C-alpha positions as CSV (number, residue, x, y, z in Angstrom):
1,F,153.4,4.6,59.3
2,G,154.1,5.1,55.8
3,V,157.0,2.2,56.2
4,R,155.4,0.2,58.6
5,L,152.6,-0.4,55.5
6,A,155.0,-0.7,52.6
7,Q,157.1,-3.7,54.8
8,A,153.1,-5.8,55.3
9,L,152.4,-4.6,52.4
10,A,156.3,-6.2,50.7
11,F,155.8,-8.9,53.1
12,K,152.1,-9.8,50.9
13,G,153.8,-9.8,47.9
14,D,152.0,-6.2,47.1
15,I,155.2,-4.4,45.0
16,A,153.2,-1.9,43.3
17,R,151.5,-0.4,46.9
18,T,155.0,-1.1,48.5
19,R,156.8,1.0,45.8
20,G,154.1,3.5,46.1
21,W,154.8,4.3,49.8
22,V,158.1,3.7,49.5
23,A,157.7,7.3,46.9
24,R,155.6,8.9,49.3
25,S,157.6,8.3,53.1
26,R,160.9,9.4,50.9
27,R,159.9,12.6,49.2
28,L,157.6,14.2,52.9
29,L,161.1,12.7,54.4
30,D,162.6,15.2,52.4
31,E,160.4,17.9,52.5
32,A,161.4,18.2,55.8
33,D,164.4,17.6,55.3
34,V,164.4,15.3,58.1
35,D,167.4,13.2,59.2
36,C,166.5,10.3,60.4
37,V,166.6,6.3,60.8
38,E,163.8,5.4,58.6
39,R,165.5,6.6,54.6
40,G,167.4,3.3,56.2
41,Y,164.3,1.6,56.0
42,L,163.1,3.2,53.1
43,E,166.5,1.9,51.0
44,H,165.7,-2.2,51.6
45,L,162.8,-1.4,50.4
46,A,163.5,-0.7,47.7
47,G,166.0,-3.6,47.0
48,M,163.3,-5.7,47.3
49,C,161.7,-4.3,45.0
50,R,164.2,-3.5,42.3
51,I,164.3,-7.5,42.9
52,F,160.6,-8.7,42.4
53,T,160.4,-6.1,39.5
54,D,163.0,-6.0,37.6
55,G,166.1,-8.2,39.0
56,D,168.6,-5.9,39.6
57,I,170.7,-7.8,41.6
58,V,173.3,-5.4,41.4
59,A,170.6,-2.1,42.4
60,A,168.8,-3.6,45.2
61,R,172.8,-4.3,46.5
62,T,173.3,-0.8,46.4
63,A,170.0,0.0,48.0
64,F,170.7,-2.3,50.4
65,A,174.7,-1.4,51.6
66,R,172.5,2.1,52.0
67,A,170.2,0.7,54.6
68,I,173.6,-0.5,56.3
69,E,174.5,2.5,56.6
70,L,171.9,3.8,58.1
71,G,171.4,1.6,59.8
72,E,175.3,1.2,61.9
73,K,174.7,5.8,61.5
74,F,171.6,5.4,63.4
75,R,172.4,1.8,65.8
76,D,169.1,0.4,64.6
77,R,170.0,-3.1,65.3
78,E,166.8,-4.1,63.0
79,L,167.0,-2.3,60.0
80,L,171.3,-3.8,59.9
81,T,170.1,-7.4,60.4
82,F,167.2,-7.4,57.5
83,A,170.1,-5.2,55.4
84,R,172.9,-6.9,56.4
85,I,170.4,-10.4,55.2
86,A,169.1,-8.3,51.9
87,E,173.0,-7.8,50.7
88,G,174.2,-11.3,51.6
89,R,171.5,-12.9,49.4
90,C,172.3,-10.0,46.6
91,L,175.9,-11.7,46.9
92,I,175.6,-15.6,46.6
93,Y,173.5,-14.6,43.7
94,L,176.4,-12.2,42.5
95,G,178.6,-14.9,42.6
96,E,180.7,-14.0,45.9
97,I,178.4,-17.0,48.2
98,S,181.6,-17.1,50.4
99,D,180.9,-13.1,51.4
100,G,177.8,-13.5,51.0
101,L,177.2,-16.4,53.8
102,A,179.8,-14.2,56.0
103,L,177.0,-11.7,56.0
104,L,174.5,-14.4,56.8
105,D,176.5,-15.2,59.3
106,E,176.7,-12.2,60.8
107,A,172.8,-10.8,61.2
108,M,172.1,-13.9,62.7
109,V,174.1,-13.7,65.9
110,S,171.8,-10.3,66.6
111,V,169.0,-12.7,65.8
112,E,169.4,-16.2,68.6
113,A,170.7,-12.5,70.8
114,R,167.1,-11.5,70.9
115,E,168.4,-8.4,69.6
116,I,165.1,-7.4,67.7
117,P,161.5,-7.9,68.3
118,P,160.1,-11.0,67.4
119,M,158.2,-10.5,64.1
120,A,161.8,-9.3,62.1
121,V,162.9,-13.2,64.0
122,G,160.3,-15.0,62.6
123,D,161.3,-12.8,58.5
124,A,165.1,-13.7,59.5
125,Y,164.8,-17.2,59.6
126,C,162.4,-17.8,57.6
127,T,164.4,-15.3,54.7
128,V,168.0,-17.4,56.0
129,I,167.5,-20.4,55.7
130,D,165.5,-20.5,52.1
131,A,168.9,-19.3,51.6
132,C,170.6,-21.9,52.6
133,H,168.3,-24.1,50.2
134,E,169.3,-21.9,47.2
135,L,172.4,-23.2,48.2
136,F,171.4,-26.9,49.3
137,D,173.5,-26.1,52.3
138,L,172.9,-28.7,53.7
139,R,174.3,-28.2,57.8
140,R,173.0,-24.1,58.0
141,C,169.6,-25.4,56.9
142,E,169.9,-27.5,59.6
143,Q,171.2,-25.5,62.4
144,W,168.5,-22.1,61.6
145,S,165.6,-25.2,61.3
146,D,166.4,-25.8,64.7
147,S,167.4,-22.9,65.9
148,F,164.2,-21.8,64.4
149,G,162.5,-24.2,66.1
150,R,162.5,-23.8,69.2
151,W,161.8,-20.4,68.5
152,C,158.8,-21.3,67.9
153,D,158.3,-23.1,71.0
154,A,159.0,-20.7,73.3
155,Q,156.5,-18.3,71.3
156,E,153.3,-18.9,72.8
157,G,150.0,-18.2,70.6
158,L,152.7,-17.2,67.4
159,V,150.5,-18.6,64.5
160,L,152.6,-16.9,61.6
161,Y,155.9,-18.1,62.0
162,R,154.8,-21.8,62.8
163,G,153.9,-23.1,59.3
164,N,156.8,-21.9,58.2
165,C,159.0,-23.7,60.5
166,L,156.9,-26.2,60.6
167,L,157.5,-26.7,56.6
168,H,161.5,-26.5,57.1
169,R,161.5,-29.3,59.7
170,A,159.7,-31.0,56.8
171,E,161.9,-30.3,53.7
172,L,164.5,-31.5,56.4
173,M,162.5,-34.7,57.7
174,M,162.2,-35.5,53.2
175,L,165.3,-35.0,52.5
176,H,166.9,-37.3,54.9
177,G,164.6,-40.0,54.3
178,S,161.5,-39.7,56.5
179,W,159.2,-39.8,54.1
180,S,156.2,-40.5,56.9
181,D,156.7,-38.3,58.9
182,A,157.6,-35.8,57.0
183,V,153.5,-35.9,55.6
184,T,152.5,-35.0,58.9
185,V,154.5,-32.7,59.5
186,T,154.1,-30.7,56.6
187,Q,149.8,-31.1,57.3
188,K,150.2,-29.5,60.5
189,A,152.0,-26.4,58.1
190,C,149.6,-26.6,55.6
191,A,146.5,-26.0,57.7
192,L,149.1,-23.1,59.9
193,L,149.5,-21.7,56.4
194,A,146.0,-21.3,54.7
195,E,145.2,-19.8,58.1
196,P,145.6,-16.1,57.5
197,I,146.8,-17.2,54.2
198,S,150.2,-17.1,53.1
199,P,150.0,-18.4,49.0
200,L,153.5,-18.4,48.8
201,T,154.3,-20.4,51.7
202,L,151.5,-22.7,50.7
203,G,152.0,-24.3,48.2
204,G,155.8,-24.8,48.8
205,A,154.0,-26.5,51.8
206,Y,151.6,-28.6,49.2
207,Y,154.5,-29.0,47.1
208,V,157.0,-31.2,49.6
209,K,153.8,-33.0,50.6
210,G,153.0,-34.5,47.3
């Protein structure tokens, strides 16, 4: 319970409470002397907190590497996917771009093979596409955005990630000069991202629309 609550809080950007639940969950596992896959998820969350609180990429990468070790030990595909994407982004920030992209590509194999739950699929797509966007790797942006779009279209009733998907489509349309189409798609993205509200992504959508 503590791990999932920390993940939900991190998704909302509530880092202080995320750190609190990570610390409590670790203490409970230590007191019970339990060796389990949840420790890997806590390492992943701890790494994310290091990035958002003090920007310590080196320390975050160490935490993500430990998460990968635990994911391999317990054969947890979801944890491995999240941790590989996170370490890949750290490597990119540290200037090891080729190695970082290799980890992202490897993680996306599990995503496209649907080896992980839908919530994890959407999160993985968004994170990897953001990484490609930061590098201005247009080829990868287009490939993963197209794959993301097909996945979203196949998920009836999906709301949480559909706005993100439309935003990525609009960004690519804008880059290709299809500005009118991009405005139309961005308007749909804004409507979806406003309820339930996703402040950071909604801000990005209005930026693209502008």
